[in-house]
N, C-alpha and C positions, 0 to 999 in steps of 0.2 A: 504493499500500499504505499505509504509514507516515503518508506526506503526506496521504492522504485520510481516513485515521483523526482524523490531529489535527484537520483542517478540519471534520470531522462533529462532532469533541468541543466545537470551539471554539462550533460553530452550535448545539449542544445548550446548552452553557452560558450562551450570549446571549441564548438564548430565556427560560431561567431567571430569568436577571438581568432581561430586560424585564418579565416575568410579575411579579417582586418590585417592580420600579417602577411598574407599571400598578395594583399591589394589587387583580387581579382573585380575588373571593371565590371565584368557581366553580372556579378550577384552581388546583393547588399547584405551585410553580415545583420541587418536590421531584424531581417526575417527570423534569424536564429536568436536573436536577442529576445524578440517578442515572445518567440517560441517558448525560451526558457522563463520568461516571464510570467506567462499564461500557467506554466508548470508549478512555478514557484514566487508568487507574487510579492513575498516579503524578502526577495533575493536583492539587496543593497548593490552589489556589483553589477548585477544585470540591470537594475533601474539606472545607475550611474551611466553604463554604457549608452544604454537607450537615448537616456537625458544629453550626452553628449554629441550622438548623432542628429538628434531631433535639433539642438542649438546651433550644430554646424548649418542644417538647412535653414534655421532661422536666420542665421547670418548671411547667407549666401543670398536669400530673398529681399533681406533687408536692403543689402548692398545694391540690389537692381532695383530697389523701390517698388517690389512686389507686396507691398504691406498687407494687404486683404488675404493673399496667399500665406504668409508668415502667421496670422492669427491664429490658426487651427493648431499649427505646431508649437506656438507661444504656450498655449493651453494646456496642451499635452505634457509639457515641459513644466509646468507649474503642478500638474498633476502628479508626473512622476517625483519630482523631487520638491516637496512644499518649503522646504526650508530654504531653496536656492533663491539668490538675490537676482540673479541675471536676467532669468527669465520673468520674474515678476516685474521689474524695472523696465524692460521691453515693452511687455505687455501693457503695464500703466500707459505708458508713454504712446504708445500706438494709440490705445483707448483715447486719450487726450486729444491726439493728431487727428481722429477721426469724429471728434465732437461728443465722446460720450465720457461724459467726467463721472456720472454715477458708477459707472462699471470700472472706471479708473480709481476710485476712491479707494476700494478694498484692498487692490493692490498695494497702493502706496501705505494704507495702514498696517498692511502685513509686513511690508518691509521696514518701515518703522519699527515694529515688535522686535522683527528681527535682528535689524540694525538701528539701534537708536540715535547712533552719530552720522549716519547717512544724510548729508546736508541736503542732497539733491531730493530724496523722496521727502523728508521734514518740509523743504521748500514748496514742493509739488503739494502735499497735503495741506499746507498752510493756505496756498493759494486757492485749492478748491474749498475749504472750509470759508474763507473769506468771501468766495463767489456766491455763498449760499447752497453750494451743492453736498452741504453735509447729508450722513444718514440721519433720518428723522429719530433713529432709536438714541442718537448720540446726545450726551448733553450738552446743550446750549450754554454760552458763557452769560454771566448774569451781566445786564446793561446796568450802570450806575447813571 
């Protein structure tokens, strides 16, 4: 049962690693990593590798200004590594640039929670709050 699934997951992961090392342009290691993740969803090494591939795709898309195409990959990256900051920062920025401040706000809130000294995230959040885009359940400052 569990032992067999662990071996299957490890096998798929190792195939993905070998594929990466071989640099075979015809096949993507992502399929092997996704198979390994499906077999062992808590495998951090597999999540890390998939995240790396997803973020490389994001960088390539954003470099060529394909922002709409990058968004689903950014959301996948955030799901894979909720504690990762690059994907959240890029997603929040993308959502702001497409005039979706209410969707961007939770990304910047999470960034500030993860990195309280992140000046960029704090600035974006302050700007959102001052523009009146704050979540309704967030305590509002008392005006004197």
